[in-house]
N, C-alpha and C positions, 0 to 999 in steps of 0.2 A: 442860438448857434449850436450846430451838431458836431459832436466830437467823434472821431474815428479811432478805434483802438488799433494797437500795433499788430494784433493778430490778423486783421483784415488786409493789411498791406502786403503786397507781393513785390519781391525784389526782382527787377529786370536788369539783365546785364546787356549793355550796349557796347558793341565792338567799334571803337573809333579808329582802329587801324585800317588804313586803306592802302592798296597796292599802288606805289608811285609809278611802276612801269605801265600800268593800264591807264594812266592819265587820271587817276583819282576816281575811276569808275568803281562802283560797288559790285562785288562778286555775289552772284545769286546761284545757289545750288538747286538746280531743278531736277526732279526725278526723271528717269528714262521713260519714254512713251510706252504704252502697252504694246504687246507683240504684234497685234493685228495692224497697228498704225506705223510700226517701225519699218524703215526701208532696209534693203539688203546692204546698202553701203554703210549704214550707220552701225551695223552690228560688228563688233570686233571679232577677229579670228580667234577661235579657241586655242588656248595654250596647250602645247604638247605636255603630257604628263612627264614629270621628272622621275627617273628611276630611283628607287630607294638606295641610299648610300650604305655601303657595307661597313659595318662597325669594325674598327681595328681590333678591339678586344673580343674574344669569343664569349658568347653568353653561356653562363653555367647551365648545364642540363639538369632537369629535375630527376631525382632518383626514381628508378623504375619500380613500380609496385609489383611485388612478387606474389601478392594475394589479391588480385583485383576484385574477385567475387566474394571475398571474406569467408572462405570455407574453414579457415583456421583461427577465427577470432577467439575461440575458447582457449587457445594456447598462449595468449598474451598474459604471462604471469609476471607480476612485479614483486618487489621485495615486500611491499605492504600487504600483499595477498598471502604471504607465508609467515613472515616474521613481524611481530608487534610486541612492544613492551607496555605493560600498564603503567600508571602514573606512580604508584608507590614503590614496588621493587624495581629499581632502575640500576642498570649496569653503568660502568664508567663510559664516558663519551667516546673515548678512543676504541674501547671494545666494541661498542655499537657500530661505529664507523667502519672498523676493520671487518666486522661481521657482514655488513652490507656489501662492502667491496669484495670480500671473499665469496659471498653468495653470487654476486653478479659475474665475477670473473669465472668461477667454477661453472656456472650455467652456460655462459657464452662459449668458453673454450671447450668444454665437454661436447656441446652441440656441434661446434666447428670440427672437432676431431672425429666425432662419429659420422657427421655428414661427409667428411673427407673419405672415410672408409666405406660407407654404405650408400651414399647418395647415387653414385653412378650405377652400381649394380642394381639397386632397387628401381632406379629410373628405367633401366633396360628391361627389367622384369615387368614393370607396369606397362611399358610400351608394347612388349610382346603379348602380354595378356589382353590389352585393349585391341591389338591387331587381330588376335584370335577371335575375340568377341565380335568385332566388326565383320570379320570374314564369315563367321557362323550366322550372324544376323542377316547379312546380305545374301548369302548363297544357300542358307538352309531354312531359317526361321520364317523370313518374309515369303519365300516361295511356297512353303508348306501352308502358311496362312492364306495366301491367295488361291492356291489350289483347293484348299478346303472350302473357302468361300464360293468357289466355282462349282464344286461337286456336291456340297451339302444340300442345296435345294433339290437336286435330283434324288439323293438318298432320302431326303425328308418326304418327298412325294411318294416314293416306293414304300417307305415305312408307314405312312398314313394309309395307303391302300391295304397293306397287310393287316394293320390294326383294324381297319373298318371291315375287312372281309372275314378274318379269323377270330381275333381276340374279342372284339366288341360283342358279336352274337353269343359267344361262349360265356362271357362275363354277365351279359344281360339275362341269359337263361338260368345261370347259376344264382343270380340275385333273385329272380322270380321264384325259384324253388325254395330258397332259404327264407323268403319273406312269408311263406305260409307256416313256418314253424313257430309255435308259441309255447312258452314255458311258464307254468303256473306253480307256485309253491304255496302250501297251506301249513297250518300249525302242526298237523299230524306228522308232516315230514321232519319237523324240527324236534319233536319230542323224543324219538329214539336216539337222536344224536346227544341230547342233553342227558338222558339216562346212561348212555355209554360213558360220558365224561364224568358223571357222578360216581359211577362204579369204579372207575380208574382212580 
């Protein structure tokens, strides 16, 4: 006789509940037919999308990043970047806490007061300076570059003609004349110089 272990057994759930209104007939869930075999009458009408409901409470807005490109990352100074106590010489805890609080308050409020005084004038100066640079770039620098790119090839061709006609033959003839010059030195030429040095 062969014994079957419990691991090989599979539990099957059988639903004995039947719908009494259907006369005891068993309900069978059949999948819908493929789209090519489905008729137009059997397809249900698409439901209209429901508009999103407006929430009663306003959503909190995220703080606006005032440095989106990170050009002032080096100005993020914390207390630990400036003040730090070693382990052995320690001050009183209240002194340390008040020092940190004083540092933070002084840094924040001094910056706020200075920005209140100088932020608007400096912003106006920066705007005027950038407007002047933009005006010079649009109406002076770029036109000069474009005109030079237009006229420089003509000037280059004229300069090449002048060089080939006048300067190249002169330099070539001067080089031929100088190439025939040879300088030779012998020991006799060095002896009088040595005697003059010994006499001195």
